[in-house]
C-alpha positions in Angstrom: -14.5 4.5 21.6 -13.2 1.6 19.4 -9.9 0.9 19.4 -8.3 -1.5 16.8 -4.7 -2.3 16.0 -3.4 -4.7 13.3 0.4 -5.3 12.3 2.2 -7.4 10.0 5.9 -8.1 8.6 6.1 -6.9 5.1 9.1 -8.2 3.2 10.1 -5.1 1.7 12.2 -2.2 2.5 10.8 0.3 5.0 11.1 3.2 2.6 9.2 1.5 -0.2 6.5 0.5 2.3 6.2 4.0 3.6 6.1 5.5 0.2 3.3 3.4 -0.8 1.4 3.7 2.2 2.0 7.7 2.3 0.2 8.1 -1.1 -3.4 7.6 0.1 -4.6 7.3 -3.4 -3.5 3.7 -3.1 -5.9 2.7 -0.5 -8.6 1.8 -3.0 -6.1 -1.0 -4.1 -6.3 -2.6 -0.7 -8.9 -1.1 1.7 -12.1 -2.6 0.9 -14.1 0.5 2.7 -12.5 3.1 0.4 -14.2 3.5 -3.0 -12.5 6.6 -4.0 -9.8 9.0 -3.0 -9.0 12.4 -4.4 -6.0 14.6 -3.5 -7.4 18.2 -2.4 -4.0 20.3 -2.0 -0.7 20.4 -3.5 0.8 19.0 -0.3 -0.9 15.8 -0.5 -2.1 16.0 3.2 -5.7 16.3 2.5 -7.8 13.7 0.4 -11.6 13.6 -0.3 -12.6 9.9 0.6 -15.6 8.0 -0.2 -16.0 5.2 2.5 -18.7 2.5 2.8 -18.7 1.0 6.2 -21.7 -1.0 5.9 -24.0 0.6 8.0 -23.1 4.1 6.7 -21.4 5.9 3.7 -19.4 8.9 3.8 -17.8 11.6 1.5 -15.3 13.3 3.8 -11.7 14.8 4.2 -9.0 12.6 5.6 -6.1 14.7 6.7 -2.8 13.9 7.5 -2.2 15.4 10.9 1.5 14.3 11.5 4.0 12.6 9.4 7.9 11.5 10.2 9.4 10.0 7.2 9.7 6.2 7.3 8.4 6.0 10.9 4.7 7.4 11.5 1.6 8.7 9.5 -1.3 10.0 11.5 -4.6 10.7 9.5 -8.1 11.5 10.6 -11.5 12.1 9.4 -14.5 14.0 11.2 -18.1 13.3 10.0 -21.3 14.1 11.5 -21.8 10.8 13.1 -18.3 9.7 13.9 -14.7 10.8 13.8 -11.7 8.3 13.2 -7.9 8.5 13.6 -5.5 6.2 11.9 -1.8 5.7 12.9 0.5 4.1 10.8 3.8 2.9 12.6 6.7 1.6 10.3 9.6 -0.1 12.1 12.6 -1.7 10.3 13.4 -5.3 11.1 16.4 -6.4 9.0 15.7 -5.7 5.4 11.8 -5.7 6.2 9.3 -3.2 7.6 6.7 -3.9 10.3 3.7 -2.2 9.7 1.5 -1.5 12.6 -2.1 0.3 11.9 -4.2 1.6 14.9 -7.5 2.8 14.4 -9.5 5.0 16.9 -13.1 5.5 16.0 -15.6 7.6 18.0 -19.4 7.2 17.0 -21.8 9.8 17.9 -25.4 10.3 18.2 -27.6 7.5 16.9 -24.5 5.8 15.3 -23.3 5.1 18.7 -26.1 2.4 18.9 -24.1 0.6 16.3 -20.9 0.3 18.2 -21.1 -3.3 19.1 -21.4 -4.3 15.4 -18.9 -1.8 14.0 -16.4 -3.3 16.4 -16.8 -6.8 15.6 -16.3 -5.9 11.9 -13.7 -3.6 11.9 -10.7 -6.1 13.4 -11.7 -8.4 10.5 -11.8 -5.7 8.0 -8.7 -4.1 9.1 -6.9 -7.5 9.0 -8.0 -8.4 5.7 -7.0 -4.9 4.1 -3.5 -5.3 5.6 -3.1 -8.9 4.1 -4.1 -7.1 0.8 -1.8 -4.4 1.5 1.0 -7.1 2.3 0.2 -9.0 -0.9 0.6 -6.0 -3.3 3.7 -5.0 -1.8 5.4 -8.4 -2.0 4.4 -9.1 -5.3 
């Protein structure tokens, strides 16, 4: 299991940060691995996503499992070779929002052999994605 965590302080109110992140279609603007996102249900809790992780490409369903308004979003994706769960935590600090994103990824079968490579790249990629998100929200 690969566990990665990144966080930053975004100089915007928590409700604005939460609303932007909650709309998973925004991921294509800041997440370099996500190439397309399509809402699959009226509750906007299931999304078809195209992910390019370098060593493999996926077209899968990304599903919001839990949501607490302006506090937490938990979403996951299961594919043949892997499962990952993302946890987005929003904490108010004054008029700003501390956003922490945690990713737990389990690689299966032959993909497990690439765990070392994925682990090395995931932290860097998540940090870059979070920095892009911060730039978008603060601009």
